[in-house]
N, C-alpha and C positions, 0 to 999 in steps of 0.2 A: 482861381480860388473862389470867386463869386459864383461861378457855375456850380461847383461842387457843393457849396453851401445851399444853393437853391434846390439842388437834387436831394440833398439831405433833409431839407425842410419838407419838400414834397413827399418824400418817403414817409416821414413821421406823420404827416397829416393823413396819408393813405392808411397807415397802420392804426392810427387813432380812430378814424371813421370805421374801420373794419371791426375794431374791438368794441366800439360803442354800439354797433349793430348787433353783435353777439350778445352784449349785455342786455340790450333791449329785448331780444327774443328769450333769453334765459330768465329775465325778470317777468315777462308775461307768463311764461310756463310756471314759474315758481308761485306767482300770484294765483294762477288758475288752480294749481294743486292745493294750495292752502285754503282757498275759498271752497273747493270741493270737500276738503277734509272738514272744514267748519260746518258745512251743510250736513254732512254725514253725522258729525258729532251732535248737532242740534236735533237731528232725527232720532238719535239714540237717547236724547234727553239729558245730556250731561255737559253742555258747553260751559266752560268757566267764564267768570265775569269779565276778565280783562283780555280775553283772546281777540275779540273783534276790535277792541281799542288799540291793541298792538298792531294789528293788520292796518288800521286806519293811519296810525303813526308812521308805519313803514311806507305807505302810499304817499303820505305828506313829505317825508324825507326824500323820497324818490322825485316828487315834483319839484322840490327845492334844489335838487342836484347833489344831495348828500347821499351817495350810493353806498358807502360803507355802513352808515347808520341805518339806511333803508334795509340792507340785507340782514343786519343784526336784528332789527325788530321783526322782519319777516320770519327769520329763523326761530325767534322766540315764540311768535304766534303759531307757527307750524308745530313746534314742539309741544306747546300748550294744548293745541287741538288734538294732537296724537295721544298725549297722556290723558286728556279728558275723555276721549273716546274709549281708551282702555279701561278707565275707571268706570265709565257709564255701563259698558258691556259686562264688566266683572260684577258690578253691583246688581245689574239686571239678572245675571245668572244666580246670584245668591238670593235674590228675592223670590225667584220662581220655585226653587227647591230649598226648603229649610235644611240647615246643617244636620239635624238629627235624622233626616230621611236619606241623607247621602251615605252610601257605603263604600 
C-alpha cells in the first residue's frame, strides 16, 4: 500500500511540474503579445489610461503566485489594448478625410 501511494505522489508531482512549465511558457507568450499590442497602440496614438496599469497588476499577481488573477488582468489589458488600437485607427481615418468628402 505504501509503494502505491508513493507512485501516486510521484505521478502527481510529475504532472504538476509539467503543467507549471506549460503555464510559464504560455504566460511569457501572452505577456509578449500584450506588450507588442500596447506598443503598437502607442504608435497609433491611442493607448488608454489604465492599460499599462492592468498589465503591471497582472505581472504582480503572477509574481505573487496568483495565476487566475494574473490571467484575468492580462486578458483585460490585452482587450483594452485591442479596443484602443481599433479606436485610434478609426479616429485617424475619420480625421484624414472629412465626412462630407466621403462618398
